[in-house]
C-alpha positions as CSV (number, residue, x, y, z in Angstrom):
1,M,0.0,0.0,0.0
2,M,1.4,3.4,-0.9
3,E,2.0,5.8,2.0
4,G,-0.8,8.3,2.3
5,S,-3.3,6.3,0.3
6,D,-5.0,4.9,3.4
7,P,-7.1,7.7,5.2
8,H,-7.9,5.5,8.2
9,V,-6.5,5.6,11.7
10,H,-5.6,2.1,12.7
11,V,-4.7,0.2,15.9
12,A,-1.5,-1.6,16.3
13,A,-1.8,-5.4,16.1
14,E,-0.6,-5.8,19.6
15,A,-3.3,-3.6,21.1
16,G,-2.9,-2.9,24.7
17,R,0.8,-3.7,24.8
18,D,2.3,-1.9,21.8
19,A,5.6,-0.2,21.5
20,V,4.2,3.3,22.1
21,V,2.7,2.3,25.5
22,V,5.9,0.5,26.5
23,R,8.0,3.5,25.4
24,G,5.8,5.8,27.4
25,A,6.0,3.7,30.5
26,L,9.8,3.5,30.3
27,A,10.1,7.2,29.7
28,S,7.9,8.1,32.7
29,T,9.5,5.6,35.0
30,F,13.2,5.8,34.1
31,G,13.6,8.8,31.9
32,L,14.5,6.5,29.0
33,A,12.9,6.8,25.6
34,G,13.7,4.2,22.9
35,D,13.1,4.8,19.2
36,L,9.6,4.0,17.9
37,P,9.3,1.9,14.8
38,R,8.6,3.9,11.6
39,E,5.9,1.4,10.6
40,V,3.7,-1.1,12.5
41,T,1.5,-4.0,11.6
42,T,-2.1,-3.1,12.4
43,G,-5.0,-5.1,13.6
44,C,-6.4,-5.4,10.1
45,G,-3.0,-6.7,8.8
46,V,-1.6,-3.7,6.9
47,R,1.6,-1.9,7.7
48,V,1.2,1.8,8.2
49,P,3.3,4.6,9.7
50,C,3.2,4.6,13.5
51,A,1.6,8.1,13.3
52,M,-1.5,6.5,11.6
53,T,-2.3,4.4,14.7
54,S,-3.9,5.2,18.0
55,P,-4.8,3.2,21.1
56,R,-7.8,5.5,21.7
57,P,-11.2,4.1,20.6
58,D,-12.5,7.5,19.6
59,K,-9.6,8.0,17.2
60,V,-9.6,4.6,15.3
61,T,-11.6,4.7,12.1
62,C,-10.7,1.3,10.6
63,L,-13.5,-1.0,11.4
64,A,-11.4,-4.2,11.2
65,C,-8.9,-2.6,13.6
66,R,-11.7,-1.7,16.0
67,E,-12.9,-5.3,16.1
68,H,-9.3,-6.6,16.5
69,A,-8.8,-4.2,19.5
70,Q,-12.1,-5.2,21.1
71,H,-11.1,-8.9,21.0
72,E,-7.5,-8.1,22.2
73,H,-8.8,-6.1,25.2
74,L,-11.3,-8.9,26.2
75,R,-8.5,-11.4,25.9
76,L,-6.2,-9.2,28.1
77,A,-8.9,-8.9,30.7
78,E,-9.2,-12.7,31.0
79,W,-5.4,-13.0,31.1
80,V,-5.0,-10.5,33.9
81,E,-7.7,-12.2,36.0
82,R,-6.2,-15.6,35.4
83,L,-2.7,-14.5,36.3
84,A,-3.8,-12.7,39.4
85,G,-5.4,-15.9,40.7
86,M,-2.1,-17.8,40.6
87,P,0.0,-18.4,43.7
88,G,2.6,-15.7,44.3
89,A,1.0,-13.2,42.0
90,A,2.4,-9.7,42.3
91,V,-1.0,-8.2,41.8
92,G,-3.8,-8.5,44.3
93,P,-7.3,-9.5,43.4
94,D,-8.7,-5.9,43.6
95,Q,-6.0,-4.6,41.3
96,A,-6.6,-7.4,38.9
97,R,-10.3,-6.7,38.8
98,Q,-9.7,-3.0,38.2
99,A,-7.2,-3.8,35.3
100,A,-9.7,-6.3,33.8
101,A,-12.5,-3.8,34.1
102,R,-10.4,-1.2,32.3
103,H,-9.8,-3.6,29.5
104,R,-13.4,-4.6,29.2
105,E,-14.4,-0.9,29.2
106,L,-11.9,-0.3,26.3
107,A,-13.3,-3.4,24.5
108,A,-16.8,-1.9,24.8
109,R,-15.7,1.5,23.5
110,F,-14.0,-0.2,20.5
111,A,-17.2,-2.1,19.8
112,E,-19.2,1.2,19.5
113,A,-19.7,2.2,16.0
C-alpha cells in the first residue's frame, strides 16, 4: 500500500501492549525513551506509519482494527484475571479486577460504531 493512500487511523496489532505504550512507561519511569518503529502492523493486517495508529477508541476509524482491538482487550482482561489468581501473583485481586474492568471498558468502547 502506498504511503498516504489509506485515510484511516488504525490500531497496532498488539493492542494494549504496543511499543508506544511501553516506550511511554519507560520514559515516565526511568527517563529512557527508545526509538519507535517507523511502521507497525495493524489489527487489520496492513503496515502503516506509526503516526497513523492510535490506542484510543475515539480516534480509530478502521472497522477491522476496532474489532481486533475489542477482541484483544477482552483477551487481556481474561489473562489479567487468570494470572492474578495464581499463587505468588504480584497483583492482588482488587488490582486485577480493576485492570480487567479497564480492558473490558476499552473493549466496549472499541465495539461502539
